[in-house]
ZAMARGU-4260 file (C-alpha; in steps of 0.2 Angstrom, whole numbers, plus 5000, padded with zeros to 4 digits):
<rodrens>
0) 4970/4551/4929 | 4979/4555/4913 | 4970/4566/4901 | 4963/4557/4885 | 4964/4572/4874
5) 4979/4584/4870 | 4974/4598/4880 | 4970/4600/4899 | 4954/4611/4896 | 4938/4609/4887
10) 4925/4621/4881 | 4908/4618/4890 | 4891/4620/4883 | 4885/4638/4881 | 4867/4641/4877
15) 4858/4631/4864 | 4867/4638/4849 | 4884/4645/4854 | 4893/4629/4854 | 4881/4618/4844
20) 4894/4615/4831 | 4910/4619/4840 | 4918/4602/4838 | 4918/4605/4819 | 4929/4620/4823
25) 4940/4614/4836 | 4940/4595/4838 | 4954/4593/4824 | 4965/4604/4835 | 4963/4591/4849
30) 4951/4602/4859 | 4936/4594/4867 | 4919/4604/4868 | 4901/4601/4872 | 4886/4603/4861
35) 4868/4606/4867 | 4856/4594/4859 | 4840/4599/4868 | 4833/4609/4854 | 4830/4597/4839
40) 4823/4611/4827 | 4840/4621/4829 | 4849/4604/4827 | 4840/4600/4811 | 4844/4617/4803
45) 4862/4616/4808 | 4863/4599/4800 | 4856/4606/4784 | 4868/4621/4784 | 4883/4609/4787
50) 4878/4597/4774 | 4877/4611/4761 | 4894/4617/4767 | 4903/4601/4766 | 4894/4593/4751
55) 4885/4580/4760 | 4867/4575/4755 | 4854/4583/4767 | 4838/4572/4769 | 4826/4582/4780
60) 4818/4573/4795 | 4800/4580/4796 | 4792/4584/4813 | 4778/4573/4808 | 4790/4558/4811
65) 4785/4551/4828 | 4803/4549/4834 | 4809/4565/4824 | 4818/4572/4839 | 4829/4557/4842
70) 4832/4554/4823 | 4837/4572/4820 | 4850/4572/4834 | 4857/4555/4828 | 4858/4562/4810
75) 4867/4578/4816 | 4879/4569/4827 | 4883/4556/4814 | 4887/4571/4802 | 4898/4579/4815
80) 4908/4563/4818 | 4910/4561/4800 | 4916/4579/4797 | 4928/4579/4812 | 4936/4563/4807
85) 4938/4571/4789 | 4945/4587/4796 | 4957/4577/4807 | 4963/4566/4793 | 4966/4581/4782
90) 4976/4590/4795 | 4987/4574/4799 | 4992/4574/4780 | 4997/4592/4779 | 5015/4598/4778
95) 5025/4605/4792 | 5025/4622/4785 | 5021/4639/4792 | 5002/4643/4791 | 4996/4625/4790
100) 4984/4618/4802 | 4995/4604/4808 | 5008/4617/4813 | 4994/4626/4823 | 4989/4610/4831
105) 5006/4607/4839 | 5009/4626/4842 | 4994/4627/4853 | 4998/4612/4864 | 5003/4615/4882
110) 5021/4619/4885 | 5023/4604/4896 | 5016/4592/4883 | 5028/4579/4877 | 5021/4580/4859
115) 5025/4599/4859 | 5043/4596/4865 | 5045/4584/4851 | 5038/4596/4839 | 5050/4610/4844
120) 5064/4597/4843 | 5059/4593/4825 | 5058/4611/4819 | 5076/4613/4825 | 5082/4598/4815
125) 5090/4600/4797 | 5080/4592/4783 | 5084/4574/4781 | 5079/4556/4787 | 5079/4560/4806
130) 5067/4575/4804 | 5056/4565/4792 | 5055/4551/4805 | 5051/4563/4819 | 5037/4571/4808
135) 5029/4554/4805 | 5029/4550/4823 | 5021/4567/4827 | 5008/4563/4814 | 5003/4547/4823
140) 5001/4557/4840 | 4987/4568/4833 | 4971/4565/4842 | 4954/4574/4839 | 4945/4582/4854
145) 4930/4574/4860 | 4912/4577/4854 | 4902/4578/4870 | 4884/4582/4872 | 4874/4591/4885
150) 4856/4586/4891 | 4848/4596/4905 | 4840/4581/4913 | 4825/4591/4920 | 4820/4597/4903
155) 4809/4582/4900 | 4791/4587/4897 | 4778/4575/4892 | 4774/4575/4873 | 4757/4572/4865
160) 4750/4567/4849 | 4741/4579/4838 | 4725/4573/4846 | 4731/4577/4863 | 4735/4559/4869
165) 4751/4557/4879 | 4765/4548/4870 | 4776/4535/4879 | 4789/4541/4891 | 4803/4538/4879
170) 4797/4552/4868 | 4799/4565/4881 | 4812/4578/4878 | 4827/4572/4888 | 4823/4554/4885
175) 4823/4557/4866 | 4838/4568/4866 | 4848/4554/4875 | 4842/4541/4863 | 4848/4552/4849
180) 4865/4552/4856 | 4865/4534/4861 | 4861/4528/4843 | 4874/4540/4835 | 4891/4535/4829
185) 4899/4548/4841 | 4910/4539/4855 | 4910/4554/4867 | 4901/4558/4883 | 4884/4564/4888
190) 4885/4578/4901 | 4870/4577/4912 | 4866/4593/4921 | 4852/4602/4931 | 4848/4588/4943
195) 4842/4570/4944 | 4829/4563/4932 | 4824/4545/4938 | 4817/4539/4922 | 4832/4546/4912
200) 4844/4538/4923 | 4835/4521/4922 | 4836/4522/4903 | 4854/4523/4901 | 4858/4505/4905
205) 4847/4500/4891 | 4861/4505/4878 | 4876/4493/4877 | 4888/4507/4873 | 4887/4513/4891
210) 4891/4496/4898 | 4909/4488/4898 | 4914/4478/4882 | 4924/4462/4883 | 4940/4473/4886
215) 4931/4483/4900 | 4930/4498/4889 | 4916/4510/4887 | 4911/4516/4870 | 4901/4530/4877
220) 4903/4538/4894 | 4893/4548/4906 | 4898/4564/4914 | 4889/4572/4928 | 4889/4591/4931
225) 4889/4593/4950 | 4890/4606/4963 | 4897/4597/4977 | 4903/4580/4983 | 4887/4575/4991
230) 4877/4577/4975 | 4891/4568/4965 | 4891/4553/4977 | 4872/4552/4978 | 4870/4552/4959
235) 4885/4541/4956 | 4878/4528/4967 | 4861/4529/4959 | 4869/4526/4942 | 4881/4513/4948
240) 4866/4502/4955 | 4860/4501/4937 | 4877/4496/4931 | 4882/4513/4924 | 4899/4520/4928
245) 4901/4539/4929 | 4917/4543/4920 | 4919/4561/4925 | 4912/4572/4939 | 4912/4590/4932
250) 4912/4602/4946 | 4904/4619/4942 | 4905/4635/4952 | 4887/4638/4959 | 4887/4656/4954
255) 4903/4660/4944 | 4897/4652/4928 | 4887/4655/4913 | 4869/4650/4909 | 4858/4644/4923
260) 4866/4646/4941 | 4863/4633/4954 | 4869/4641/4970 | 4875/4630/4984 | 4869/4634/5002
265) 4884/4646/5003 | 4897/4633/5001 | 4911/4640/4991 | 4921/4632/4977 | 4938/4630/4987
270) 4930/4620/5001 | 4921/4609/4988 | 4937/4605/4979 | 4946/4601/4995 | 4933/4588/4999
275) 4934/4580/4982 | 4953/4580/4984 | 4952/4571/5001 | 4938/4558/4997 | 4939/4555/4978
280) 4949/4538/4981 | 4936/4532/4993 | 4922/4537/4982 | 4929/4529/4967 | 4931/4512/4976
285) 4914/4513/4984 | 4905/4517/4968 | 4915/4504/4957 | 4911/4490/4969 | 4893/4495/4968
290) 4893/4496/4949 | 4902/4479/4947 | 4889/4471/4958 | 4875/4478/4948 | 4883/4472/4932
295) 4886/4454/4938 | 4869/4453/4945 | 4862/4458/4928 | 4873/4446/4918 | 4883/4459/4910
300) 4902/4460/4909 | 4910/4469/4924 | 4925/4480/4925 | 4941/4469/4928 | 4951/4485/4933
305) 4946/4503/4937 | 4938/4511/4922 | 4946/4528/4926 | 4938/4543/4934 | 4941/4561/4930
310) 4937/4576/4941 | 4936/4592/4933 | 4931/4610/4937 | 4924/4625/4928 | 4917/4642/4932
315) 4926/4659/4933 | 4943/4653/4928 | 4952/4668/4921 | 4971/4665/4921 | 4984/4652/4918
320) 4989/4653/4936 | 4972/4649/4943 | 4970/4635/4930 | 4987/4627/4936 | 4983/4629/4954
325) 4966/4620/4952 | 4975/4606/4943 | 4990/4604/4954 | 4984/4609/4972 | 4967/4601/4970
330) 4973/4588/4958 | 4959/4591/4946 | 4961/4581/4929 | 4955/4596/4919 | 4947/4613/4918
335) 4933/4621/4908 | 4934/4638/4900 | 4918/4644/4893 | 4913/4662/4892 | 4930/4669/4886
340) 4927/4658/4870 | 4912/4669/4866 | 4925/4681/4859 | 4933/4668/4848 | 4923/4667/4832
345) 4933/4652/4826 | 4926/4642/4840 | 4908/4649/4845 | 4893/4656/4836 | 4890/4675/4841
350) 4882/4686/4829 | 4892/4702/4824 | 4881/4714/4834 | 4881/4704/4850 | 4900/4701/4848
355) 4903/4720/4847 | 4892/4723/4862 | 4903/4710/4872 | 4919/4720/4868 | 4912/4736/4875
360) 4903/4728/4890 | 4905/4734/4908 | 4905/4723/4923 | 4888/4729/4928 | 4881/4723/4911
365) 4883/4705/4917 | 4869/4701/4929 | 4860/4687/4938 | 4842/4687/4932 | 4825/4678/4933
370) 4824/4676/4914 | 4823/4657/4914 | 4806/4650/4913 | 4813/4635/4924 | 4813/4647/4939
375) 4832/4645/4941 | 4843/4661/4942 | 4850/4664/4925 | 4865/4674/4920 | 4860/4688/4908
380) 4868/4702/4897 | 4859/4719/4899 | 4864/4726/4881 | 4857/4710/4872 | 4843/4713/4859
385) 4833/4700/4869 | 4833/4711/4884 | 4828/4726/4873 | 4814/4716/4865 | 4808/4711/4883
390) 4807/4729/4889 | 4799/4735/4873 | 4785/4722/4875 | 4782/4728/4893 | 4782/4746/4888
395) 4768/4742/4875 | 4758/4733/4889 | 4761/4716/4879 | 4774/4707/4891 | 4779/4689/4887
400) 4783/4680/4871 | 4775/4670/4858 | 4778/4651/4862 | 4781/4640/4847 | 4793/4626/4854
405) 4787/4622/4871 | 4803/4615/4877 | 4802/4624/4894 | 4783/4623/4896 | 4780/4616/4913
410) 4767/4627/4922 | 4749/4621/4925 | 4743/4634/4937 | 4730/4641/4924 | 4729/4627/4911
415) 4727/4608/4910 | 4741/4607/4897 | 4758/4615/4903 | 4763/4632/4897 | 4779/4642/4898
420) 4780/4656/4911 | 4789/4666/4898 | 4774/4665/4886 | 4762/4680/4883 | 4748/4669/4889
425) 4755/4665/4906 | 4761/4682/4909 | 4744/4690/4905 | 4735/4678/4917 | 4748/4680/4931
430) 4748/4699/4930 | 4729/4698/4931 | 4730/4688/4946 | 4743/4700/4953 | 4731/4715/4951
435) 4718/4706/4962 | 4730/4703/4977 | 4730/4721/4983 | 4748/4723/4986 | 4757/4739/4991
440) 4767/4748/4978 | 4784/4741/4983 | 4778/4723/4984 | 4768/4724/4968 | 4783/4731/4958
445) 4794/4717/4965 | 4781/4703/4959 | 4778/4712/4943 | 4797/4711/4939 | 4798/4693/4944
450) 4784/4689/4932 | 4789/4699/4917 | 4808/4695/4919 | 4805/4678/4911 | 4811/4677/4893
455) 4810/4665/4878 | 4826/4656/4879 | 4821/4643/4866 | 4822/4656/4852 | 4834/4668/4860
460) 4848/4656/4864 | 4848/4649/4847 | 4846/4664/4836 | 4864/4670/4836 | 4870/4654/4828
465) 4857/4655/4814 | 4861/4674/4811 | 4880/4671/4811 | 4878/4658/4797 | 4866/4668/4787
470) 4850/4660/4791 | 4834/4668/4797 | 4827/4662/4813 | 4809/4654/4812 | 4795/4667/4814
475) 4809/4681/4811 | 4812/4680/4830 | 4830/4688/4828 | 4832/4694/4846 | 4847/4687/4853
480) 4848/4681/4871 | 4866/4677/4878 | 4871/4670/4895 | 4889/4674/4898 | 4897/4671/4915
485) 4902/4687/4925 | 4920/4682/4921 | 4918/4688/4904 | 4919/4706/4911 | 4938/4704/4911
490) 4940/4700/4893 | 4936/4712/4878 | 4946/4707/4863 | 4939/4697/4848 | 4954/4685/4845
495) 4958/4670/4835 | 4957/4652/4842 | 4976/4651/4844 | 4977/4667/4854 | 4964/4662/4867
500) 4973/4645/4869 | 4989/4654/4871 | 4981/4664/4885 | 4975/4648/4894 | 4992/4640/4893
505) 5000/4656/4899 | 5010/4662/4884 | 5001/4679/4884 | 4987/4688/4893 | 4970/4694/4886
510) 4964/4702/4903 | 4957/4719/4900 | 4960/4734/4912 | 4945/4730/4923 | 4952/4726/4940
515) 4950/4707/4943 | 4952/4698/4959 | 4956/4680/4961 | 4942/4668/4955 | 4939/4663/4973
520) 4936/4681/4978 | 4925/4684/4963 | 4914/4669/4967 | 4913/4675/4985 | 4907/4692/4980
525) 4893/4684/4969 | 4887/4674/4984 | 4887/4689/4996 | 4876/4698/4983 | 4865/4683/4980
530) 4862/4681/4999 | 4857/4700/5000 | 4845/4698/4985 | 4837/4683/4992 | 4834/4691/5009
535) 4827/4707/5000 | 4815/4696/4990 | 4806/4690/5006 | 4811/4704/5018 | 4793/4709/5023
540) 4787/4691/5025 | 4802/4681/5031 | 4797/4664/5039 | 4807/4655/5053 | 4813/4642/5040
545) 4819/4655/5029 | 4828/4664/5043 | 4837/4648/5048 | 4842/4645/5030 | 4849/4663/5028
550) 4859/4661/5044 | 4866/4644/5038 | 4870/4652/5022 | 4880/4666/5030 | 4889/4654/5042
555) 4894/4643/5027 | 4901/4659/5018 | 4911/4664/5033 | 4918/4646/5035 | 4923/4647/5017
560) 4932/4664/5020 | 4941/4656/5035 | 4946/4641/5023 | 4953/4653/5011 | 4963/4662/5024
565) 4971/4646/5029 | 4974/4642/5010 | 4985/4658/5008 | 5002/4649/5011 | 4998/4636/4998
570) 4993/4650/4986 | 5009/4659/4989 | 5019/4643/4987 | 5011/4642/4969 | 5017/4660/4966
575) 5000/4666/4962 | 5001/4685/4958 | 4991/4699/4967 | 4990/4689/4983 | 4993/4705/4993
580) 4975/4710/4990 | 4968/4693/4993 | 4967/4694/5012 | 4961/4712/5011 | 4947/4706/5000
585) 4942/4692/5011 | 4942/4703/5027 | 4931/4716/5018 | 4918/4703/5013 | 4918/4695/5029
590) 4914/4711/5037 | 4900/4714/5025 | 4893/4697/5029 | 4894/4700/5048 | 4885/4717/5046
595) 4871/4710/5035 | 4855/4711/5044 | 4843/4696/5042 | 4826/4702/5047 | 4816/4694/5062
600) 4804/4681/5055 | 4786/4686/5054 | 4776/4676/5067 | 4763/4663/5060 | 4746/4672/5060
605) 4754/4689/5060 | 4759/4700/5075
</rodrens>
């Protein structure tokens, strides 16, 4: 499928605040990006900031307003749409002179772009009618990048009135966030991640913008972030049965990504992409038939022709060679480049202190943690001020955070109303329970670490954006949590937007001196470490079920290594560099897996 924007990459969502206004910074250059809209208090503060910056009138939407969450999100996205349109129109009228944004727009396009070739031809022309005609034609080709939004589907807790009465389902977090996007003037896509939410999926078809118009077009689209073909097909069919077409399946590496990490059962990215390549046509036909049937039965317009399906991939891409191989060999329609953009102040919101920490970071500073209150492995950064604050609280025998926002409150082990596992209240109760279990020293330390590793992401992942823009985070909670993917270990320079785009398109290299293996090998290493960690967590009390799972996990990894060995001729055909170490890396990690000891399960009832 042809790309709908000038570039073949997008900037994925990063944290709550790191890309919250990225479209305002990059969309007029034709670059698509994704905004997190799950945290409406941060959204409201950013709307106020950008209204003041742009001269727009800011009318606050108070929390006392029943539907404040959806209304705030709609207002912010409407503002963003208006400002992106304004920026794009202003760029379109600029002269083709050195230093102008219109020059930067065309200079950043991929080398194979027809528009870039026209631009180069125009610059070589003498002043005159022909050059002026070319210039006007080029202006007409300018297209803004998409304003897409991300909703973690599982972050959908019940909301209550001040009196403690439960509100209707549509006021739950994910539902309200979706309604905020659906009612906005933005014509981008909603990226649904973190699993299946039945009531949210059923809600989508209630909004006409997600259904085909008289010409079979969709004003707003759905993107599913998926880990493999099976999850894509299952969720695609669920939505199709409601008449909702999934316009893009965004494949993300299970572990070689930023933020929350959704590990597969040891199935590596290469084999996953191979299956998509082989079966995407059959999947598209099957799901479209199902979608049209549902549309006809509901009395809505159906698609008269294929509405288009994009398959994209993200997670750990670091070189233009890797990017090109994913798009040519696996026939991906685009790629996602996330963590490297944290070093681009023109694109993302990283406060100066954290930015400098990233430039000095070592590979071991990036680690997979249990910081997320959702109980999902979470990529973390050791030098962050949030990590320092967490350790200080433990040292003072006051682990846990004050909980003001409740976005991740889901635990009811100790209370009737859900509380957050990162909260001081929960950790106090959980540690008191731990004391009563009488565990040995090693087991106690392991459980203590799991409990106190939880951190407040609602505050920490938004603080950097506020600090960078000169605002004070609420309650003066200025500790910054940041969640880069481990791939950022190979980038160290703070660079302008154009420089990072030039790296992506192969016009220069920003890789630092850290020895970097191919992205497929880097993901494999992460999975081997992950398997070892999971085994260590239950080594003393391994069940038969867990033993079978770990064996299956190891077998899948070994099968993935065999697949990569067979892929080497294709990699060589695409002239990827450093392939001489690729086979050695595979063999070394295969030997590690084969020698990995999975303990014998503990019999039920003990020995």
